[in-house]
C-alpha positions in Angstrom: 12.6 8.4 -29.7 13.3 7.8 -33.3 16.8 7.8 -34.4 17.6 8.9 -38.0 20.6 7.3 -39.9 22.1 9.0 -42.8 19.9 9.3 -45.9 21.0 7.2 -48.9 20.4 7.9 -52.5 20.9 6.7 -56.0 20.8 9.3 -58.7 21.3 9.7 -62.3 20.3 11.5 -65.6 20.0 10.7 -69.2 19.4 13.3 -72.0 16.2 15.0 -70.5 15.4 12.9 -67.5 16.8 13.5 -64.0 16.1 11.0 -61.3 16.7 10.2 -57.8 15.7 7.3 -55.4 16.1 8.1 -51.7 15.9 6.0 -48.5 16.2 6.9 -44.9 17.0 4.2 -42.3 15.0 5.2 -39.2 15.3 3.2 -36.1 11.8 1.7 -36.4 11.1 1.7 -40.2 12.7 2.7 -43.5 11.2 5.5 -45.6 11.6 5.5 -49.4 10.8 8.0 -52.2 11.6 8.5 -55.9 11.9 11.6 -57.9 11.7 11.9 -61.6 12.0 15.1 -63.5 11.8 15.8 -67.2 13.9 18.8 -68.2 15.1 20.7 -71.1 18.7 20.5 -70.1 19.4 17.8 -67.6 23.0 19.0 -66.7 21.8 22.5 -66.1 18.8 21.4 -64.0 20.6 19.0 -61.6 20.5 21.4 -58.9 16.8 21.4 -58.8 16.8 17.7 -58.1 19.0 18.4 -55.0 16.9 21.3 -53.9 13.6 19.1 -54.1 15.1 16.1 -52.3 16.5 18.5 -49.4 13.0 20.0 -48.9 11.4 16.4 -48.8 14.0 15.2 -46.3 13.4 18.3 -44.2 9.6 17.8 -44.3 10.1 14.3 -42.8 12.6 15.6 -40.3 15.4 13.5 -41.9 17.7 16.7 -42.3 17.8 19.6 -39.9 16.2 22.9 -41.3 19.4 24.8 -41.4 21.1 22.5 -43.9 
């Protein structure tokens, strides 16, 4: 049985670049991924980063599908 601990993330933005580095501590190994988005308006597009990261975490079963 694989146990998932809480996902961790470091996020930020600067002008037109939104980024996020995420890691999940599984009981047997860690999983890492990074996301970098070039955008017209970084502040208005922050929600896109969150949606993409949630979809990735769901796809690796690190978040329940209902969250």
